[in-house]
PDB file of N, H, CA, C and O in Angstrom:
ATOM      1  N   MET A   1     -10.174   4.893  31.370  1.00  0.00           N
ATOM      2  CA  MET A   1     -10.535   5.338  30.034  1.00  0.00           C
ATOM      3  C   MET A   1     -11.635   4.428  29.499  1.00  0.00           C
ATOM      4  O   MET A   1     -11.659   3.229  29.778  1.00  0.00           O
ATOM      5  N   ALA A   2     -12.514   4.998  28.749  1.00  0.00           N
ATOM      6  H   ALA A   2     -12.494   5.972  28.522  1.00  0.00           H
ATOM      7  CA  ALA A   2     -13.664   4.293  28.220  1.00  0.00           C
ATOM      8  C   ALA A   2     -13.259   3.159  27.298  1.00  0.00           C
ATOM      9  O   ALA A   2     -12.128   3.114  26.813  1.00  0.00           O
ATOM     10  N   ASN A   3     -14.174   2.256  27.064  1.00  0.00           N
ATOM     11  H   ASN A   3     -15.092   2.293  27.458  1.00  0.00           H
ATOM     12  CA  ASN A   3     -13.933   1.178  26.111  1.00  0.00           C
ATOM     13  C   ASN A   3     -14.098   1.689  24.692  1.00  0.00           C
ATOM     14  O   ASN A   3     -15.192   2.080  24.284  1.00  0.00           O
ATOM     15  N   TYR A   4     -13.028   1.683  23.960  1.00  0.00           N
ATOM     16  H   TYR A   4     -12.139   1.365  24.291  1.00  0.00           H
ATOM     17  CA  TYR A   4     -13.053   2.143  22.563  1.00  0.00           C
ATOM     18  C   TYR A   4     -12.954   0.937  21.648  1.00  0.00           C
ATOM     19  O   TYR A   4     -12.375  -0.091  22.000  1.00  0.00           O
ATOM     20  N   THR A   5     -13.526   1.087  20.479  1.00  0.00           N
ATOM     21  H   THR A   5     -13.996   1.922  20.193  1.00  0.00           H
ATOM     22  CA  THR A   5     -13.368   0.045  19.462  1.00  0.00           C
ATOM     23  C   THR A   5     -11.951   0.144  18.904  1.00  0.00           C
ATOM     24  O   THR A   5     -11.265   1.154  19.065  1.00  0.00           O
ATOM     25  N   GLU A   6     -11.539  -0.926  18.251  1.00  0.00           N
ATOM     26  H   GLU A   6     -12.096  -1.746  18.121  1.00  0.00           H
ATOM     27  CA  GLU A   6     -10.217  -0.936  17.640  1.00  0.00           C
ATOM     28  C   GLU A   6     -10.086   0.200  16.623  1.00  0.00           C
ATOM     29  O   GLU A   6      -9.045   0.851  16.528  1.00  0.00           O
ATOM     30  N   LYS A   7     -11.153   0.419  15.873  1.00  0.00           N
ATOM     31  H   LYS A   7     -11.998  -0.110  15.950  1.00  0.00           H
ATOM     32  CA  LYS A   7     -11.162   1.476  14.851  1.00  0.00           C
ATOM     33  C   LYS A   7     -10.965   2.853  15.520  1.00  0.00           C
ATOM     34  O   LYS A   7     -10.180   3.667  15.034  1.00  0.00           O
ATOM     35  N   GLU A   8     -11.669   3.110  16.621  1.00  0.00           N
ATOM     36  H   GLU A   8     -12.307   2.449  17.015  1.00  0.00           H
ATOM     37  CA  GLU A   8     -11.528   4.379  17.308  1.00  0.00           C
ATOM     38  C   GLU A   8     -10.112   4.583  17.832  1.00  0.00           C
ATOM     39  O   GLU A   8      -9.574   5.689  17.785  1.00  0.00           O
ATOM     40  N   ILE A   9      -9.519   3.505  18.331  1.00  0.00           N
ATOM     41  H   ILE A   9      -9.957   2.607  18.369  1.00  0.00           H
ATOM     42  CA  ILE A   9      -8.144   3.587  18.843  1.00  0.00           C
ATOM     43  C   ILE A   9      -7.179   3.894  17.720  1.00  0.00           C
ATOM     44  O   ILE A   9      -6.277   4.718  17.871  1.00  0.00           O
ATOM     45  N   ILE A  10      -7.368   3.230  16.596  1.00  0.00           N
ATOM     46  H   ILE A  10      -8.101   2.561  16.473  1.00  0.00           H
ATOM     47  CA  ILE A  10      -6.485   3.473  15.442  1.00  0.00           C
ATOM     48  C   ILE A  10      -6.659   4.918  14.951  1.00  0.00           C
ATOM     49  O   ILE A  10      -5.674   5.582  14.628  1.00  0.00           O
ATOM     50  N   GLN A  11      -7.882   5.397  14.894  1.00  0.00           N
ATOM     51  H   GLN A  11      -8.682   4.858  15.157  1.00  0.00           H
ATOM     52  CA  GLN A  11      -8.112   6.787  14.475  1.00  0.00           C
ATOM     53  C   GLN A  11      -7.424   7.771  15.416  1.00  0.00           C
ATOM     54  O   GLN A  11      -6.891   8.789  14.978  1.00  0.00           O
ATOM     55  N   GLY A  12      -7.440   7.459  16.718  1.00  0.00           N
ATOM     56  H   GLY A  12      -7.874   6.631  17.075  1.00  0.00           H
ATOM     57  CA  GLY A  12      -6.740   8.293  17.702  1.00  0.00           C
ATOM     58  C   GLY A  12      -5.241   8.246  17.487  1.00  0.00           C
ATOM     59  O   GLY A  12      -4.559   9.261  17.632  1.00  0.00           O
ATOM     60  N   CYS A  13      -4.722   7.083  17.144  1.00  0.00           N
ATOM     61  H   CYS A  13      -5.276   6.259  17.026  1.00  0.00           H
ATOM     62  CA  CYS A  13      -3.301   6.961  16.854  1.00  0.00           C
ATOM     63  C   CYS A  13      -2.898   7.720  15.605  1.00  0.00           C
ATOM     64  O   CYS A  13      -1.819   8.308  15.537  1.00  0.00           O
ATOM     65  N   VAL A  14      -3.770   7.698  14.630  1.00  0.00           N
ATOM     66  H   VAL A  14      -4.647   7.220  14.685  1.00  0.00           H
ATOM     67  CA  VAL A  14      -3.497   8.465  13.383  1.00  0.00           C
ATOM     68  C   VAL A  14      -3.427   9.970  13.708  1.00  0.00           C
ATOM     69  O   VAL A  14      -2.665  10.707  13.082  1.00  0.00           O
ATOM     70  N   ARG A  15      -4.223  10.417  14.685  1.00  0.00           N
ATOM     71  H   ARG A  15      -4.842   9.818  15.193  1.00  0.00           H
ATOM     72  CA  ARG A  15      -4.189  11.808  15.095  1.00  0.00           C
ATOM     73  C   ARG A  15      -2.997  12.070  16.040  1.00  0.00           C
ATOM     74  O   ARG A  15      -2.809  13.184  16.529  1.00  0.00           O
ATOM     75  N   ASN A  16      -2.211  11.028  16.278  1.00  0.00           N
ATOM     76  H   ASN A  16      -2.364  10.123  15.882  1.00  0.00           H
ATOM     77  CA  ASN A  16      -1.013  11.098  17.118  1.00  0.00           C
ATOM     78  C   ASN A  16      -1.336  11.452  18.578  1.00  0.00           C
ATOM     79  O   ASN A  16      -0.585  12.169  19.240  1.00  0.00           O
ATOM     80  N   GLU A  17      -2.473  10.929  19.061  1.00  0.00           N
ATOM     81  H   GLU A  17      -3.083  10.347  18.524  1.00  0.00           H
ATOM     82  CA  GLU A  17      -2.868  11.122  20.445  1.00  0.00           C
ATOM     83  C   GLU A  17      -2.254  10.043  21.306  1.00  0.00           C
ATOM     84  O   GLU A  17      -2.537   8.856  21.143  1.00  0.00           O
ATOM     85  N   ARG A  18      -1.415  10.470  22.219  1.00  0.00           N
ATOM     86  H   ARG A  18      -1.185  11.434  22.352  1.00  0.00           H
ATOM     87  CA  ARG A  18      -0.638   9.501  23.018  1.00  0.00           C
ATOM     88  C   ARG A  18      -1.524   8.588  23.869  1.00  0.00           C
ATOM     89  O   ARG A  18      -1.155   7.440  24.120  1.00  0.00           O
ATOM     90  N   SER A  19      -2.650   9.061  24.305  1.00  0.00           N
ATOM     91  H   SER A  19      -2.950   9.993  24.102  1.00  0.00           H
ATOM     92  CA  SER A  19      -3.541   8.190  25.120  1.00  0.00           C
ATOM     93  C   SER A  19      -4.032   7.003  24.292  1.00  0.00           C
ATOM     94  O   SER A  19      -4.168   5.893  24.807  1.00  0.00           O
ATOM     95  N   PHE A  20      -4.295   7.242  23.015  1.00  0.00           N
ATOM     96  H   PHE A  20      -4.185   8.143  22.597  1.00  0.00           H
ATOM     97  CA  PHE A  20      -4.736   6.133  22.158  1.00  0.00           C
ATOM     98  C   PHE A  20      -3.559   5.227  21.797  1.00  0.00           C
ATOM     99  O   PHE A  20      -3.740   4.019  21.641  1.00  0.00           O
ATOM    100  N   GLN A  21      -2.389   5.774  21.666  1.00  0.00           N
ATOM    101  H   GLN A  21      -2.242   6.755  21.792  1.00  0.00           H
ATOM    102  CA  GLN A  21      -1.184   4.957  21.429  1.00  0.00           C
ATOM    103  C   GLN A  21      -0.980   4.041  22.612  1.00  0.00           C
ATOM    104  O   GLN A  21      -0.675   2.861  22.443  1.00  0.00           O
ATOM    105  N   GLU A  22      -1.147   4.577  23.810  1.00  0.00           N
ATOM    106  H   GLU A  22      -1.395   5.536  23.947  1.00  0.00           H
ATOM    107  CA  GLU A  22      -1.001   3.756  25.011  1.00  0.00           C
ATOM    108  C   GLU A  22      -2.059   2.658  25.082  1.00  0.00           C
ATOM    109  O   GLU A  22      -1.767   1.527  25.469  1.00  0.00           O
ATOM    110  N   LEU A  23      -3.281   2.999  24.709  1.00  0.00           N
ATOM    111  H   LEU A  23      -3.519   3.918  24.394  1.00  0.00           H
ATOM    112  CA  LEU A  23      -4.352   1.995  24.665  1.00  0.00           C
ATOM    113  C   LEU A  23      -4.013   0.858  23.701  1.00  0.00           C
ATOM    114  O   LEU A  23      -4.183  -0.316  24.030  1.00  0.00           O
ATOM    115  N   LEU A  24      -3.541   1.210  22.530  1.00  0.00           N
ATOM    116  H   LEU A  24      -3.404   2.164  22.263  1.00  0.00           H
ATOM    117  CA  LEU A  24      -3.181   0.190  21.536  1.00  0.00           C
ATOM    118  C   LEU A  24      -2.036  -0.666  22.077  1.00  0.00           C
ATOM    119  O   LEU A  24      -2.055  -1.892  21.962  1.00  0.00           O
ATOM    120  N   TYR A  25      -1.060  -0.016  22.657  1.00  0.00           N
ATOM    121  H   TYR A  25      -1.045   0.979  22.751  1.00  0.00           H
ATOM    122  CA  TYR A  25       0.101  -0.739  23.218  1.00  0.00           C
ATOM    123  C   TYR A  25      -0.370  -1.722  24.330  1.00  0.00           C
ATOM    124  O   TYR A  25      -0.010  -2.899  24.312  1.00  0.00           O
ATOM    125  N   ARG A  26      -1.133  -1.246  25.241  1.00  0.00           N
ATOM    126  H   ARG A  26      -1.425  -0.290  25.255  1.00  0.00           H
ATOM    127  CA  ARG A  26      -1.613  -2.090  26.349  1.00  0.00           C
ATOM    128  C   ARG A  26      -2.503  -3.213  25.875  1.00  0.00           C
ATOM    129  O   ARG A  26      -2.450  -4.322  26.408  1.00  0.00           O
ATOM    130  N   ARG A  27      -3.309  -2.940  24.894  1.00  0.00           N
ATOM    131  H   ARG A  27      -3.353  -2.039  24.462  1.00  0.00           H
ATOM    132  CA  ARG A  27      -4.242  -3.950  24.390  1.00  0.00           C
ATOM    133  C   ARG A  27      -3.521  -5.106  23.705  1.00  0.00           C
ATOM    134  O   ARG A  27      -3.978  -6.247  23.776  1.00  0.00           O
ATOM    135  N   HIS A  28      -2.396  -4.822  23.041  1.00  0.00           N
ATOM    136  H   HIS A  28      -2.025  -3.895  22.983  1.00  0.00           H
ATOM    137  CA  HIS A  28      -1.733  -5.837  22.227  1.00  0.00           C
ATOM    138  C   HIS A  28      -0.373  -6.272  22.734  1.00  0.00           C
ATOM    139  O   HIS A  28       0.261  -7.152  22.152  1.00  0.00           O
ATOM    140  N   PHE A  29       0.080  -5.653  23.826  1.00  0.00           N
ATOM    141  H   PHE A  29      -0.435  -4.938  24.299  1.00  0.00           H
ATOM    142  CA  PHE A  29       1.423  -5.976  24.331  1.00  0.00           C
ATOM    143  C   PHE A  29       1.601  -7.459  24.667  1.00  0.00           C
ATOM    144  O   PHE A  29       2.567  -8.082  24.227  1.00  0.00           O
ATOM    145  N   ALA A  30       0.696  -8.010  25.426  1.00  0.00           N
ATOM    146  H   ALA A  30      -0.088  -7.504  25.784  1.00  0.00           H
ATOM    147  CA  ALA A  30       0.832  -9.402  25.872  1.00  0.00           C
ATOM    148  C   ALA A  30       0.920 -10.376  24.692  1.00  0.00           C
ATOM    149  O   ALA A  30       1.745 -11.290  24.696  1.00  0.00           O
ATOM    150  N   THR A  31       0.085 -10.181  23.707  1.00  0.00           N
ATOM    151  H   THR A  31      -0.585  -9.439  23.703  1.00  0.00           H
ATOM    152  CA  THR A  31       0.087 -11.072  22.563  1.00  0.00           C
ATOM    153  C   THR A  31       1.426 -10.927  21.784  1.00  0.00           C
ATOM    154  O   THR A  31       2.054 -11.917  21.408  1.00  0.00           O
ATOM    155  N   MET A  32       1.820  -9.692  21.566  1.00  0.00           N
ATOM    156  H   MET A  32       1.310  -8.888  21.872  1.00  0.00           H
ATOM    157  CA  MET A  32       3.086  -9.467  20.822  1.00  0.00           C
ATOM    158  C   MET A  32       4.278  -9.995  21.597  1.00  0.00           C
ATOM    159  O   MET A  32       5.209 -10.543  21.007  1.00  0.00           O
ATOM    160  N   MET A  33       4.260  -9.837  22.908  1.00  0.00           N
ATOM    161  H   MET A  33       3.504  -9.392  23.387  1.00  0.00           H
ATOM    162  CA  MET A  33       5.350 -10.343  23.746  1.00  0.00           C
ATOM    163  C   MET A  33       5.397 -11.868  23.695  1.00  0.00           C
ATOM    164  O   MET A  33       6.477 -12.458  23.655  1.00  0.00           O
ATOM    165  N   SER A  34       4.261 -12.483  23.696  1.00  0.00           N
ATOM    166  H   SER A  34       3.384 -12.003  23.729  1.00  0.00           H
ATOM    167  CA  SER A  34       4.183 -13.948  23.609  1.00  0.00           C
ATOM    168  C   SER A  34       4.778 -14.441  22.282  1.00  0.00           C
ATOM    169  O   SER A  34       5.511 -15.430  22.263  1.00  0.00           O
ATOM    170  N   VAL A  35       4.476 -13.778  21.212  1.00  0.00           N
ATOM    171  H   VAL A  35       3.880 -12.975  21.227  1.00  0.00           H
ATOM    172  CA  VAL A  35       5.023 -14.152  19.916  1.00  0.00           C
ATOM    173  C   VAL A  35       6.543 -13.939  19.898  1.00  0.00           C
ATOM    174  O   VAL A  35       7.289 -14.797  19.427  1.00  0.00           O
ATOM    175  N   ALA A  36       6.987 -12.802  20.410  1.00  0.00           N
ATOM    176  H   ALA A  36       6.380 -12.105  20.793  1.00  0.00           H
ATOM    177  CA  ALA A  36       8.420 -12.520  20.430  1.00  0.00           C
ATOM    178  C   ALA A  36       9.170 -13.544  21.277  1.00  0.00           C
ATOM    179  O   ALA A  36      10.284 -13.929  20.922  1.00  0.00           O
ATOM    180  N   MET A  37       8.593 -13.988  22.377  1.00  0.00           N
ATOM    181  H   MET A  37       7.688 -13.675  22.665  1.00  0.00           H
ATOM    182  CA  MET A  37       9.237 -14.967  23.245  1.00  0.00           C
ATOM    183  C   MET A  37       9.355 -16.331  22.572  1.00  0.00           C
ATOM    184  O   MET A  37      10.196 -17.139  22.968  1.00  0.00           O
ATOM    185  N   ARG A  38       8.527 -16.603  21.559  1.00  0.00           N
ATOM    186  H   ARG A  38       7.844 -15.947  21.237  1.00  0.00           H
ATOM    187  CA  ARG A  38       8.680 -17.854  20.805  1.00  0.00           C
ATOM    188  C   ARG A  38       9.957 -17.863  19.978  1.00  0.00           C
ATOM    189  O   ARG A  38      10.537 -18.917  19.716  1.00  0.00           O
ATOM    190  N   TYR A  39      10.388 -16.663  19.569  1.00  0.00           N
ATOM    191  H   TYR A  39       9.917 -15.807  19.782  1.00  0.00           H
ATOM    192  CA  TYR A  39      11.579 -16.522  18.738  1.00  0.00           C
ATOM    193  C   TYR A  39      12.851 -16.370  19.554  1.00  0.00           C
ATOM    194  O   TYR A  39      13.934 -16.720  19.086  1.00  0.00           O
ATOM    195  N   THR A  40      12.733 -15.859  20.751  1.00  0.00           N
ATOM    196  H   THR A  40      11.853 -15.575  21.131  1.00  0.00           H
ATOM    197  CA  THR A  40      13.892 -15.717  21.623  1.00  0.00           C
ATOM    198  C   THR A  40      13.441 -15.991  23.057  1.00  0.00           C
ATOM    199  O   THR A  40      12.347 -15.584  23.447  1.00  0.00           O
ATOM    200  N   LYS A  41      14.245 -16.652  23.818  1.00  0.00           N
ATOM    201  H   LYS A  41      15.134 -16.983  23.501  1.00  0.00           H
ATOM    202  CA  LYS A  41      13.877 -16.932  25.195  1.00  0.00           C
ATOM    203  C   LYS A  41      14.391 -15.812  26.117  1.00  0.00           C
ATOM    204  O   LYS A  41      14.176 -15.863  27.328  1.00  0.00           O
ATOM    205  N   ASP A  42      15.045 -14.836  25.568  1.00  0.00           N
ATOM    206  H   ASP A  42      15.220 -14.794  24.584  1.00  0.00           H
ATOM    207  CA  ASP A  42      15.584 -13.718  26.331  1.00  0.00           C
ATOM    208  C   ASP A  42      14.523 -12.623  26.418  1.00  0.00           C
ATOM    209  O   ASP A  42      14.147 -12.031  25.406  1.00  0.00           O
ATOM    210  N   ARG A  43      14.052 -12.361  27.617  1.00  0.00           N
ATOM    211  H   ARG A  43      14.357 -12.842  28.439  1.00  0.00           H
ATOM    212  CA  ARG A  43      12.964 -11.383  27.803  1.00  0.00           C
ATOM    213  C   ARG A  43      13.349  -9.981  27.343  1.00  0.00           C
ATOM    214  O   ARG A  43      12.532  -9.265  26.765  1.00  0.00           O
ATOM    215  N   ASP A  44      14.592  -9.593  27.601  1.00  0.00           N
ATOM    216  H   ASP A  44      15.256 -10.175  28.071  1.00  0.00           H
ATOM    217  CA  ASP A  44      15.060  -8.241  27.172  1.00  0.00           C
ATOM    218  C   ASP A  44      15.038  -8.098  25.657  1.00  0.00           C
ATOM    219  O   ASP A  44      14.620  -7.067  25.129  1.00  0.00           O
ATOM    220  N   ILE A  45      15.484  -9.126  24.969  1.00  0.00           N
ATOM    221  H   ILE A  45      15.823  -9.963  25.398  1.00  0.00           H
ATOM    222  CA  ILE A  45      15.476  -9.100  23.499  1.00  0.00           C
ATOM    223  C   ILE A  45      14.032  -9.089  22.982  1.00  0.00           C
ATOM    224  O   ILE A  45      13.702  -8.359  22.047  1.00  0.00           O
ATOM    225  N   ALA A  46      13.174  -9.917  23.610  1.00  0.00           N
ATOM    226  H   ALA A  46      13.443 -10.510  24.369  1.00  0.00           H
ATOM    227  CA  ALA A  46      11.749  -9.947  23.202  1.00  0.00           C
ATOM    228  C   ALA A  46      11.120  -8.567  23.406  1.00  0.00           C
ATOM    229  O   ALA A  46      10.350  -8.111  22.561  1.00  0.00           O
ATOM    230  N   MET A  47      11.439  -7.902  24.515  1.00  0.00           N
ATOM    231  H   MET A  47      12.064  -8.273  25.201  1.00  0.00           H
ATOM    232  CA  MET A  47      10.886  -6.570  24.786  1.00  0.00           C
ATOM    233  C   MET A  47      11.358  -5.583  23.715  1.00  0.00           C
ATOM    234  O   MET A  47      10.588  -4.741  23.253  1.00  0.00           O
ATOM    235  N   GLN A  48      12.614  -5.695  23.334  1.00  0.00           N
ATOM    236  H   GLN A  48      13.239  -6.378  23.710  1.00  0.00           H
ATOM    237  CA  GLN A  48      13.169  -4.814  22.299  1.00  0.00           C
ATOM    238  C   GLN A  48      12.445  -5.052  20.966  1.00  0.00           C
ATOM    239  O   GLN A  48      12.125  -4.101  20.253  1.00  0.00           O
ATOM    240  N   ILE A  49      12.192  -6.317  20.638  1.00  0.00           N
ATOM    241  H   ILE A  49      12.452  -7.089  21.217  1.00  0.00           H
ATOM    242  CA  ILE A  49      11.453  -6.645  19.411  1.00  0.00           C
ATOM    243  C   ILE A  49      10.061  -6.037  19.444  1.00  0.00           C
ATOM    244  O   ILE A  49       9.629  -5.409  18.478  1.00  0.00           O
ATOM    245  N   VAL A  50       9.370  -6.219  20.542  1.00  0.00           N
ATOM    246  H   VAL A  50       9.722  -6.728  21.327  1.00  0.00           H
ATOM    247  CA  VAL A  50       7.996  -5.685  20.685  1.00  0.00           C
ATOM    248  C   VAL A  50       7.991  -4.166  20.552  1.00  0.00           C
ATOM    249  O   VAL A  50       7.191  -3.608  19.802  1.00  0.00           O
ATOM    250  N   ASN A  51       8.875  -3.505  21.272  1.00  0.00           N
ATOM    251  H   ASN A  51       9.525  -3.958  21.881  1.00  0.00           H
ATOM    252  CA  ASN A  51       8.914  -2.051  21.227  1.00  0.00           C
ATOM    253  C   ASN A  51       9.288  -1.522  19.857  1.00  0.00           C
ATOM    254  O   ASN A  51       8.714  -0.529  19.409  1.00  0.00           O
ATOM    255  N   ASN A  52      10.223  -2.149  19.186  1.00  0.00           N
ATOM    256  H   ASN A  52      10.689  -2.956  19.550  1.00  0.00           H
ATOM    257  CA  ASN A  52      10.549  -1.772  17.805  1.00  0.00           C
ATOM    258  C   ASN A  52       9.346  -1.976  16.866  1.00  0.00           C
ATOM    259  O   ASN A  52       9.103  -1.174  15.965  1.00  0.00           O
ATOM    260  N   GLY A  53       8.613  -3.053  17.098  1.00  0.00           N
ATOM    261  H   GLY A  53       8.811  -3.704  17.830  1.00  0.00           H
ATOM    262  CA  GLY A  53       7.425  -3.295  16.308  1.00  0.00           C
ATOM    263  C   GLY A  53       6.365  -2.205  16.506  1.00  0.00           C
ATOM    264  O   GLY A  53       5.767  -1.732  15.540  1.00  0.00           O
ATOM    265  N   PHE A  54       6.141  -1.816  17.751  1.00  0.00           N
ATOM    266  H   PHE A  54       6.627  -2.201  18.535  1.00  0.00           H
ATOM    267  CA  PHE A  54       5.173  -0.749  18.015  1.00  0.00           C
ATOM    268  C   PHE A  54       5.630   0.573  17.411  1.00  0.00           C
ATOM    269  O   PHE A  54       4.808   1.333  16.900  1.00  0.00           O
ATOM    270  N   LEU A  55       6.926   0.859  17.462  1.00  0.00           N
ATOM    271  H   LEU A  55       7.595   0.242  17.877  1.00  0.00           H
ATOM    272  CA  LEU A  55       7.389   2.085  16.828  1.00  0.00           C
ATOM    273  C   LEU A  55       7.088   2.097  15.337  1.00  0.00           C
ATOM    274  O   LEU A  55       6.678   3.122  14.793  1.00  0.00           O
ATOM    275  N   LYS A  56       7.287   0.979  14.686  1.00  0.00           N
ATOM    276  H   LYS A  56       7.620   0.146  15.128  1.00  0.00           H
ATOM    277  CA  LYS A  56       6.965   0.873  13.247  1.00  0.00           C
ATOM    278  C   LYS A  56       5.488   1.044  13.019  1.00  0.00           C
ATOM    279  O   LYS A  56       5.074   1.724  12.081  1.00  0.00           O
ATOM    280  N   VAL A  57       4.691   0.437  13.863  1.00  0.00           N
ATOM    281  H   VAL A  57       5.027  -0.116  14.625  1.00  0.00           H
ATOM    282  CA  VAL A  57       3.219   0.574  13.744  1.00  0.00           C
ATOM    283  C   VAL A  57       2.807   2.013  13.849  1.00  0.00           C
ATOM    284  O   VAL A  57       2.033   2.496  13.022  1.00  0.00           O
ATOM    285  N   PHE A  58       3.315   2.729  14.868  1.00  0.00           N
ATOM    286  H   PHE A  58       3.943   2.337  15.540  1.00  0.00           H
ATOM    287  CA  PHE A  58       2.907   4.115  15.090  1.00  0.00           C
ATOM    288  C   PHE A  58       3.387   5.038  13.953  1.00  0.00           C
ATOM    289  O   PHE A  58       2.722   6.021  13.626  1.00  0.00           O
ATOM    290  N   LYS A  59       4.529   4.719  13.366  1.00  0.00           N
ATOM    291  H   LYS A  59       5.069   3.921  13.631  1.00  0.00           H
ATOM    292  CA  LYS A  59       5.056   5.527  12.257  1.00  0.00           C
ATOM    293  C   LYS A  59       4.232   5.367  10.984  1.00  0.00           C
ATOM    294  O   LYS A  59       4.100   6.305  10.197  1.00  0.00           O
ATOM    295  N   LYS A  60       3.672   4.154  10.787  1.00  0.00           N
ATOM    296  H   LYS A  60       3.779   3.392  11.426  1.00  0.00           H
ATOM    297  CA  LYS A  60       2.984   3.864   9.546  1.00  0.00           C
ATOM    298  C   LYS A  60       1.460   3.698   9.694  1.00  0.00           C
ATOM    299  O   LYS A  60       0.784   3.301   8.745  1.00  0.00           O
ATOM    300  N   ILE A  61       0.929   4.000  10.878  1.00  0.00           N
ATOM    301  H   ILE A  61       1.478   4.322  11.649  1.00  0.00           H
ATOM    302  CA  ILE A  61      -0.471   3.719  11.165  1.00  0.00           C
ATOM    303  C   ILE A  61      -1.405   4.509  10.252  1.00  0.00           C
ATOM    304  O   ILE A  61      -2.528   4.072   9.998  1.00  0.00           O
ATOM    305  N   ASP A  62      -0.966   5.653   9.758  1.00  0.00           N
ATOM    306  H   ASP A  62      -0.054   6.008   9.964  1.00  0.00           H
ATOM    307  CA  ASP A  62      -1.826   6.450   8.869  1.00  0.00           C
ATOM    308  C   ASP A  62      -2.082   5.761   7.538  1.00  0.00           C
ATOM    309  O   ASP A  62      -2.998   6.154   6.815  1.00  0.00           O
ATOM    310  N   SER A  63      -1.300   4.746   7.195  1.00  0.00           N
ATOM    311  H   SER A  63      -0.556   4.427   7.782  1.00  0.00           H
ATOM    312  CA  SER A  63      -1.534   4.010   5.954  1.00  0.00           C
ATOM    313  C   SER A  63      -2.353   2.754   6.175  1.00  0.00           C
ATOM    314  O   SER A  63      -2.635   2.024   5.225  1.00  0.00           O
ATOM    315  N   PHE A  64      -2.744   2.489   7.428  1.00  0.00           N
ATOM    316  H   PHE A  64      -2.516   3.082   8.200  1.00  0.00           H
ATOM    317  CA  PHE A  64      -3.562   1.315   7.774  1.00  0.00           C
ATOM    318  C   PHE A  64      -4.963   1.491   7.213  1.00  0.00           C
ATOM    319  O   PHE A  64      -5.541   2.576   7.278  1.00  0.00           O
ATOM    320  N   SER A  65      -5.503   0.409   6.661  1.00  0.00           N
ATOM    321  H   SER A  65      -5.034  -0.473   6.608  1.00  0.00           H
ATOM    322  CA  SER A  65      -6.897   0.445   6.227  1.00  0.00           C
ATOM    323  C   SER A  65      -7.584  -0.852   6.627  1.00  0.00           C
ATOM    324  O   SER A  65      -6.944  -1.900   6.720  1.00  0.00           O
ATOM    325  N   TYR A  66      -8.878  -0.778   6.862  1.00  0.00           N
ATOM    326  H   TYR A  66      -9.397   0.073   6.786  1.00  0.00           H
ATOM    327  CA  TYR A  66      -9.656  -1.953   7.262  1.00  0.00           C
ATOM    328  C   TYR A  66     -10.018  -2.784   6.078  1.00  0.00           C
ATOM    329  O   TYR A  66     -10.675  -3.815   6.224  1.00  0.00           O
TER     330      TYR A  66
END
């Protein structure tokens, strides 16, 4: 997939396009996982935290503004 700007990815997520949701997830997963692992040393719990966070992001992304 082409290199998209963060704004283009967010706009795709607002349109509920799964390919853009996957791009956003892949782009930020490692950072979010790193932060979650600081709070819990359990990888499964950290993964649950990250996935719940992304669900909230995707549900509210239409209210995001730059």
